[in-house]
DOKEDO-677408 format. One record per residue: residue number from 1; residue in three letters; x, y, z of N, C-alpha, C in turn. Coordinates in Angstrom, 3 decimals. Atoms other than C-alpha are relative to their C-alpha. Example, Ala and Ser with C-alpha at 12.3 -4.5 7.8 and 13.67 -1.06 7.14 Angstrom:
BEGIN
<site 1,'ALA',<0.890,-1.190,0.000>,<12.300,-4.500,7.800>,<0.900,1.200,0.000>>
<site 2,'SER',<-0.820,-1.190,-0.060>,<13.670,-1.060,7.140>,<-0.770,1.090,0.730>>
This chain:
BEGIN
<site 1,'MET',<-0.127,1.230,0.776>,<3.833,-0.815,-42.074>,<1.463,-0.422,-0.050>>
<site 2,'GLU',<-1.361,0.499,-0.020>,<6.933,-2.968,-41.756>,<0.487,-0.254,-1.420>>
<site 3,'ASN',<-0.604,0.186,1.315>,<9.282,-3.065,-44.730>,<0.157,-1.491,-0.291>>
<site 4,'GLU',<-0.055,1.415,0.351>,<8.980,-6.422,-46.506>,<1.388,-0.417,-0.471>>
<site 5,'ASN',<-1.326,0.319,0.504>,<12.481,-6.233,-47.998>,<1.024,0.309,1.089>>
<site 6,'GLN',<-0.926,-0.184,-1.111>,<15.063,-6.750,-45.278>,<1.253,0.779,-0.391>>
<site 7,'TYR',<-1.204,-0.689,0.442>,<17.809,-5.144,-47.407>,<-0.223,1.495,-0.223>>
<site 8,'ILE',<0.306,-1.409,0.164>,<16.052,-1.802,-47.808>,<-0.621,0.492,1.292>>
<site 9,'GLY',<0.479,-0.518,-1.265>,<15.727,-0.008,-44.517>,<-0.883,1.216,-0.203>>
<site 10,'PRO',<0.825,-1.210,0.088>,<13.548,2.990,-43.722>,<0.762,1.103,-0.733>>
<site 11,'ASN',<-0.563,-1.119,0.757>,<14.189,5.936,-46.062>,<1.021,-0.421,-1.060>>
<site 12,'GLN',<-0.950,0.473,1.005>,<16.294,3.773,-48.377>,<-0.628,-0.163,-1.381>>
<site 13,'GLU',<0.653,0.277,1.274>,<13.739,3.145,-51.109>,<0.224,1.136,-0.999>>
<site 14,'GLU',<-0.213,-1.152,0.884>,<14.057,6.673,-52.513>,<1.421,-0.012,-0.581>>
<site 15,'PHE',<-1.391,0.091,0.453>,<17.836,6.229,-52.711>,<0.139,-1.017,-1.122>>
<site 16,'TRP',<-0.144,1.057,1.004>,<17.582,2.952,-54.657>,<-0.707,0.359,-1.301>>
<site 17,'VAL',<0.715,-0.436,1.205>,<15.014,4.385,-57.078>,<0.831,1.052,-0.734>>
<site 18,'LYS',<-0.808,-1.056,0.613>,<17.166,7.460,-57.677>,<1.254,-0.583,-0.642>>
<site 19,'LEU',<-1.210,0.626,0.540>,<20.318,5.360,-58.160>,<-0.321,-0.805,-1.256>>
<site 20,'GLY',<0.381,0.833,1.137>,<18.541,2.962,-60.503>,<-0.413,0.789,-1.226>>
<site 21,'ASN',<0.461,-0.822,1.117>,<17.147,5.759,-62.645>,<1.062,0.966,-0.525>>
<site 22,'CYS',<-1.044,-0.935,0.411>,<20.355,7.826,-62.879>,<0.765,-0.566,-1.199>>
<site 23,'THR',<-0.683,0.460,1.220>,<21.903,7.572,-66.357>,<1.244,0.820,-0.315>>
<site 24,'GLU',<-1.205,-0.797,0.221>,<24.794,10.014,-65.952>,<1.208,-0.927,-0.167>>
<site 25,'ILE',<-1.225,0.762,0.208>,<28.129,8.686,-67.235>,<1.053,0.498,0.988>>
<site 26,'ILE',<-1.064,-0.331,-0.934>,<30.847,8.599,-64.588>,<1.308,-0.514,-0.594>>
<site 27,'GLU',<-1.291,0.385,0.548>,<34.376,8.605,-65.935>,<1.001,-0.143,1.136>>
<site 28,'MET',<-1.066,0.158,-0.981>,<37.368,7.389,-63.999>,<1.314,-0.165,-0.744>>
<site 29,'ALA',<-1.321,0.120,0.603>,<41.070,7.439,-64.691>,<0.822,-1.005,0.798>>
<site 30,'SER',<-0.844,0.991,-0.647>,<43.529,4.663,-63.959>,<1.117,-0.396,-0.949>>
<site 31,'THR',<-1.046,0.575,0.838>,<46.738,3.130,-65.197>,<-0.415,-1.415,-0.374>>
<site 32,'PRO',<0.315,1.395,0.334>,<46.567,-0.234,-66.976>,<0.295,-0.961,1.152>>
<site 33,'ALA',<-0.355,0.909,-1.099>,<48.290,-1.875,-63.993>,<-1.050,0.024,1.109>>
<site 34,'ARG',<1.004,-0.103,-1.064>,<45.775,-0.570,-61.462>,<-1.337,-0.570,-0.470>>
<site 35,'LEU',<1.228,0.563,0.547>,<42.866,-1.497,-63.740>,<0.083,-1.522,-0.033>>
<site 36,'TYR',<-0.230,1.445,0.002>,<44.350,-4.992,-64.084>,<-0.267,-0.575,1.396>>
<site 37,'ILE',<0.224,0.442,-1.378>,<44.332,-5.313,-60.298>,<-1.491,-0.001,0.325>>
<site 38,'LEU',<1.444,-0.058,-0.234>,<40.686,-4.230,-60.167>,<-0.711,-1.149,-0.713>>
<site 39,'ILE',<0.581,1.126,0.736>,<39.805,-6.794,-62.843>,<0.219,-1.297,0.773>>
<site 40,'ALA',<-0.298,1.234,-0.741>,<41.526,-9.535,-60.824>,<-0.907,-0.129,1.225>>
<site 41,'GLN',<0.866,0.038,-1.176>,<39.515,-8.603,-57.721>,<-1.450,-0.311,-0.388>>
<site 42,'ILE',<1.364,0.265,0.465>,<36.246,-8.583,-59.670>,<-0.128,-1.447,-0.468>>
<site 43,'GLN',<0.040,1.393,0.452>,<37.082,-11.914,-61.299>,<-0.101,-0.953,1.186>>
<site 44,'LEU',<0.047,0.848,-1.193>,<37.696,-13.453,-57.890>,<-1.403,0.012,0.600>>
<site 45,'ALA',<1.363,-0.094,-0.547>,<34.338,-12.172,-56.640>,<-1.005,-0.717,-0.893>>
<site 46,'LEU',<0.953,0.622,0.925>,<32.538,-13.388,-59.767>,<0.149,-1.514,-0.064>>
<site 47,'ARG',<-0.177,1.458,-0.021>,<33.990,-16.879,-59.379>,<-0.693,-0.641,1.195>>
<site 48,'HIS',<0.733,0.561,-1.137>,<32.095,-17.295,-56.098>,<-1.306,-0.596,-0.529>>
<site 49,'PRO',<1.182,0.667,0.563>,<29.301,-19.805,-56.834>,<-1.322,0.693,0.306>>
<site 50,'GLY',<1.247,-0.674,-0.341>,<26.670,-17.672,-55.119>,<-0.156,1.371,-0.653>>
<site 51,'ASN',<0.030,-1.322,0.620>,<27.515,-14.546,-57.107>,<-0.580,-0.127,-1.411>>
<site 52,'THR',<0.697,0.178,1.272>,<24.912,-14.800,-59.868>,<-1.005,1.125,-0.176>>
<site 53,'GLY',<1.064,-0.970,0.208>,<22.178,-12.703,-61.369>,<0.423,1.175,-0.849>>
<site 54,'ALA',<-0.190,-1.166,0.872>,<21.905,-9.388,-63.147>,<1.237,0.807,0.375>>
<site 55,'SER',<-1.161,-0.815,-0.393>,<24.529,-7.561,-61.094>,<1.313,-0.696,-0.370>>
<site 56,'ALA',<-1.199,0.732,0.410>,<27.085,-10.313,-61.793>,<0.230,0.141,-1.502>>
<site 57,'GLU',<-0.136,-0.161,1.452>,<26.388,-10.049,-65.523>,<0.474,1.404,-0.349>>
<site 58,'ILE',<-0.461,-1.370,0.222>,<26.825,-6.281,-65.393>,<1.484,0.111,0.335>>
<site 59,'ALA',<-1.419,-0.028,-0.380>,<30.142,-6.759,-63.577>,<0.862,-0.665,-1.069>>
<site 60,'ARG',<-0.744,0.663,1.082>,<31.273,-9.196,-66.307>,<0.144,0.923,-1.212>>
<site 61,'GLU',<-0.065,-0.944,1.124>,<30.425,-6.615,-68.975>,<1.014,1.108,0.287>>
<site 62,'ILE',<-0.948,-1.048,-0.380>,<32.411,-3.983,-67.077>,<1.430,-0.529,-0.128>>
<site 63,'VAL',<-1.330,0.599,0.127>,<35.395,-6.356,-66.892>,<0.395,-0.087,-1.473>>
<site 64,'LEU',<-0.312,0.065,1.431>,<35.186,-6.888,-70.653>,<0.393,1.381,-0.528>>
<site 65,'ASN',<-0.347,-1.359,0.425>,<35.217,-3.114,-71.204>,<1.370,0.420,0.520>>
<site 66,'MET',<-1.307,-0.342,-0.570>,<38.178,-2.667,-68.855>,<1.111,-0.769,-0.703>>
<site 67,'THR',<-0.987,0.808,0.713>,<40.001,-5.504,-70.621>,<0.349,0.642,-1.333>>
<site 68,'GLU',<-0.245,-0.658,1.289>,<39.579,-3.767,-73.968>,<0.831,1.265,0.187>>
<site 69,'ALA',<-0.755,-1.225,-0.258>,<40.883,-0.528,-72.467>,<1.470,-0.308,0.273>>
<site 70,'ILE',<-1.386,0.383,-0.293>,<43.997,-2.218,-71.080>,<0.691,-0.490,-1.261>>
<site 71,'CYS',<-0.624,0.631,1.169>,<44.649,-4.202,-74.247>,<0.232,0.982,-1.142>>
<site 72,'HIS',<-0.298,-1.053,0.972>,<44.539,-1.027,-76.320>,<1.458,0.439,0.148>>
<site 73,'TYR',<-1.368,-0.431,-0.294>,<47.851,-0.125,-74.631>,<0.959,-1.162,0.205>>
<site 74,'VAL',<-0.840,1.168,-0.303>,<49.137,-3.553,-73.568>,<-0.727,-1.247,-0.504>>
<site 75,'PRO',<0.757,1.131,0.567>,<47.716,-6.208,-75.951>,<0.352,-1.345,0.638>>
<site 76,'GLU',<-0.450,1.266,-0.605>,<49.735,-8.923,-74.219>,<-0.754,-0.325,1.288>>
<site 77,'ALA',<0.712,0.225,-1.266>,<47.558,-8.531,-71.115>,<-1.219,-0.902,-0.167>>
<site 78,'ARG',<1.250,0.734,0.208>,<44.559,-10.266,-72.701>,<0.085,-1.450,0.497>>
<site 79,'GLU',<-0.114,1.405,-0.403>,<45.812,-13.822,-72.133>,<0.020,-0.137,1.520>>
<site 80,'SER',<-0.079,0.051,-1.457>,<46.652,-13.146,-68.509>,<-1.354,0.315,0.638>>
<site 81,'ILE',<1.316,-0.341,-0.523>,<43.272,-11.512,-67.891>,<-0.957,-1.176,-0.180>>
<site 82,'GLU',<0.873,1.164,0.242>,<41.480,-14.483,-69.452>,<0.299,-1.125,0.995>>
<site 83,'MET',<-0.368,1.026,-0.973>,<43.403,-16.786,-67.111>,<-0.653,0.258,1.359>>
<site 84,'GLY',<0.604,-0.357,-1.279>,<41.825,-14.916,-64.187>,<-1.386,-0.578,0.224>>
<site 85,'TRP',<1.313,0.631,-0.146>,<38.468,-16.580,-64.867>,<0.124,-1.460,0.432>>
<site 86,'ASN',<-0.205,1.435,-0.227>,<39.991,-20.036,-64.284>,<0.797,-0.231,1.285>>
<site 87,'PRO',<-0.714,0.233,-1.263>,<40.914,-21.131,-60.720>,<1.248,-0.862,-0.163>>
<site 88,'ALA',<-1.185,0.834,0.216>,<43.452,-23.575,-62.190>,<1.268,0.848,-0.129>>
<site 89,'TYR',<-1.154,-0.885,0.151>,<45.714,-20.576,-62.804>,<0.302,0.802,1.253>>
<site 90,'ASP',<-0.264,-0.725,-1.239>,<45.547,-19.267,-59.240>,<1.388,-0.352,0.525>>
<site 91,'ALA',<-1.326,0.213,-0.577>,<48.915,-18.845,-57.580>,<0.044,0.704,1.348>>
<site 92,'THR',<-0.123,-0.610,-1.323>,<49.972,-17.962,-54.065>,<0.776,1.311,-0.092>>
<site 93,'ARG',<-0.744,-1.261,-0.067>,<51.349,-14.564,-53.101>,<1.498,-0.280,0.055>>
<site 94,'ASP',<-1.421,0.350,-0.094>,<54.688,-16.218,-52.205>,<0.565,-0.341,-1.378>>
<site 95,'TYR',<-0.450,0.353,1.348>,<54.924,-17.648,-55.730>,<0.222,1.261,-0.834>>
<site 96,'PHE',<-0.152,-1.222,0.789>,<54.339,-14.259,-57.337>,<1.153,0.851,0.502>>
<site 97,'ASP',<-1.103,-0.792,-0.544>,<56.731,-12.500,-54.987>,<1.346,-0.566,-0.439>>
<site 98,'ALA',<-1.264,0.640,0.368>,<59.460,-15.032,-55.763>,<0.246,0.032,-1.505>>
<site 99,'GLU',<-0.175,0.145,1.451>,<58.880,-15.447,-59.495>,<-0.053,1.318,-0.764>>
<site 100,'PHE',<0.220,-1.205,0.789>,<57.806,-12.006,-60.602>,<0.300,1.289,0.753>>
<site 101,'ARG',<-0.295,-1.181,-0.799>,<58.981,-9.646,-57.863>,<-1.234,0.878,0.134>>
<site 102,'LEU',<1.269,-0.721,-0.079>,<55.338,-8.695,-57.399>,<0.051,1.108,1.044>>
<site 103,'GLY',<-0.081,-1.019,-1.049>,<56.149,-6.825,-54.222>,<0.563,1.310,-0.527>>
<site 104,'ALA',<-0.608,-1.212,0.558>,<58.394,-4.362,-56.087>,<-0.927,0.655,-1.013>>
<site 105,'ILE',<0.929,-0.529,0.998>,<55.889,-3.966,-58.904>,<-1.166,0.697,0.694>>
<site 106,'MET',<1.129,-0.589,-0.724>,<53.029,-3.331,-56.471>,<0.420,1.294,0.691>>
<site 107,'GLN',<-0.493,-1.220,-0.648>,<55.161,-0.784,-54.619>,<0.071,1.135,-1.009>>
<site 108,'ASN',<-0.064,-1.031,1.039>,<55.767,1.086,-57.890>,<-1.394,0.507,-0.352>>
<site 109,'ILE',<1.372,-0.396,0.311>,<52.040,1.089,-58.637>,<-0.549,0.887,1.110>>
<site 110,'ALA',<0.478,-0.781,-1.129>,<51.243,2.382,-55.154>,<0.654,1.383,0.018>>
<site 111,'GLU',<-0.695,-1.292,0.013>,<53.890,5.127,-55.448>,<-0.537,0.887,-1.119>>
<site 112,'ASP',<0.575,-0.776,1.096>,<52.492,6.208,-58.825>,<-1.319,0.618,0.399>>
<site 113,'PHE',<1.320,-0.483,-0.420>,<49.071,6.570,-57.224>,<0.139,1.167,0.988>>
<site 114,'ASP',<-0.180,-1.016,-1.025>,<50.416,8.694,-54.368>,<0.487,1.326,-0.569>>
<site 115,'GLU',<-0.557,-1.247,0.571>,<52.005,11.258,-56.708>,<-1.061,0.941,-0.456>>
């Protein structure tokens, strides 16, 4: 019998059922700066008009939780994170490099991760 769902190949159904039923909590560690970067990437993905549905809502909830975690240590981050939902605040990489020395900041974040 041919699989009716084109996204679930042979032997994949068991995986999806197991993943969907797993309730174990997975903890991760990150610095506020690295979490901020992850939030920005998720916000960009969630702003895509075709990114809707239950998984998008779950991602939004995760972003809210990450925002609270960052703002516990850096309360000033909240306004900047909120701006990430609005394309009017998008800026080019050249602008950030020139205005905020983003390149140096990103290098420091990357070096912290490598240690």
